C-alpha distance (Angstrom), angle and dihedral (degrees) to the residues before:
residue distance angle dihedral
M1 . . .
A2 3.81 . .
G3 3.81 89.0 .
L4 3.78 89.4 53.2
E5 3.81 91.3 52.7
L6 3.79 89.9 51.6
A7 3.81 92.0 48.7
L8 3.80 91.8 48.9
S9 3.78 91.4 51.8
A10 3.81 87.8 61.9
V11 3.82 94.0 54.9
V12 3.79 113.4 111.6
P13 3.82 104.4 -154.8
A14 3.80 95.4 -158.1
S15 3.80 91.7 58.5
C16 3.81 98.4 45.6
T17 3.77 118.6 122.9
E18 3.79 133.1 -172.4
V19 3.81 87.8 -81.5
E20 3.80 92.1 60.9
F21 3.81 91.9 41.8
S22 3.81 89.6 54.3
L23 3.80 91.9 47.1
L24 3.81 92.2 51.0
L25 3.80 92.6 46.9
G26 3.80 89.1 45.8
I27 3.80 88.4 65.0
F28 3.81 88.3 65.6
E29 3.81 89.9 48.4
R30 3.79 93.4 48.2
F31 3.80 94.3 48.1
P32 3.83 103.1 32.0
D33 3.80 95.6 160.7
D34 3.81 97.6 49.6
D35 3.77 119.6 96.2
G36 3.76 105.2 170.6
F37 3.77 130.1 145.7
I38 3.79 91.1 -91.8
F39 3.81 90.6 63.4
W40 3.80 91.3 56.3
S41 3.80 87.5 48.7
I42 3.80 88.6 56.8
V43 3.82 91.0 48.6
H44 3.80 91.9 52.1
M45 3.80 92.8 43.3
L46 3.80 92.0 52.9
E47 3.80 92.8 44.6
D48 3.80 88.9 55.0
M49 3.80 90.1 55.6
T50 3.76 130.2 80.3
G51 3.79 122.8 -123.5
Y52 3.80 102.6 17.5
E53 3.81 93.9 118.5
P54 3.84 98.2 89.8
A55 3.81 90.6 51.7
L56 3.82 89.2 48.2
V57 3.81 92.5 53.8
E58 3.82 89.8 47.6
S59 3.82 89.8 49.9
V60 3.81 91.7 53.1
L61 3.80 91.1 47.5
R62 3.80 91.2 48.4
K63 3.81 98.5 43.9
P64 3.80 121.6 -8.4
V65 3.80 110.3 -148.1
E66 3.78 134.2 161.6
F67 3.79 99.1 -91.6
N68 3.79 98.7 45.8
I69 3.81 92.4 49.8
V70 3.81 90.3 45.4
M71 3.80 87.0 56.2
I72 3.83 91.2 49.7
N73 3.80 89.5 51.9
R74 3.81 90.7 49.0
L75 3.82 90.1 51.9
I76 3.80 89.9 53.5
N77 3.81 89.9 48.9
E78 3.82 88.8 53.4
G79 3.80 90.2 54.9
T80 3.81 100.9 -97.9
P81 3.81 103.3 132.5
V82 3.81 98.5 170.0
G83 3.78 135.0 44.5
E84 3.78 125.2 -179.8
G85 3.81 89.9 -5.3
R86 3.79 92.5 -56.3
S87 3.78 132.1 108.9
L88 3.79 107.2 -108.9
V89 3.81 91.0 -146.7
S90 3.80 87.4 53.7
L91 3.80 88.8 51.1
L92 3.81 90.3 53.2
R93 3.79 89.6 47.0
S94 3.80 90.6 54.3
V95 3.81 90.4 50.4
A96 3.81 89.9 51.3
A97 3.81 88.5 57.7
S98 3.81 98.1 37.8
D99 3.78 125.2 113.6
A100 3.83 86.8 -157.3
A101 3.81 89.5 70.4
S102 3.78 124.5 73.4
A103 3.79 118.0 -110.6
S104 3.81 91.3 -105.2
V105 3.82 92.2 51.0
R106 3.83 91.4 47.5
E107 3.81 89.1 51.1
L108 3.80 92.7 48.3
A109 3.81 91.8 47.8
A110 3.82 90.1 50.4
K111 3.83 90.1 51.8
F112 3.80 90.3 50.5
V113 3.81 91.2 49.8
E114 3.80 91.1 49.7
Y115 3.81 91.0 48.9
Q116 3.80 94.1 47.5
E117 3.79 93.4 47.0
S118 3.81 91.0 48.1
H119 3.82 86.5 57.1
G120 3.78 93.9 49.8
R121 3.78 96.6 -103.6
G122 3.76 121.1 132.5
E123 3.72 129.1 5.6
A124 3.80 115.6 -54.2
């Protein structure tokens, strides 16, 4: 992962496009069971950028993994209820019921849905 750290240090957030967003999110998809410091660095880097949300929704639809659903939950917590014309709570709900997600990701998505609904976000 040292090479990944070096590559990330060269990323210029202001010049990132959907291509770079997809590449960064693809790291989560490619290494779904990793949870190292570098992954949190990617989360924070993306959250500091503008316009990554459509690529995030596409990433979750393509391959739901821990870090992309964590980012969806964080968007909801920030007050962003919809992404790409879709309720983000609904997206989490679909992950919780999806055979495409691992059991641990389904469980995490279900916990996020329960939390969001208990706070009046999303449809019950």
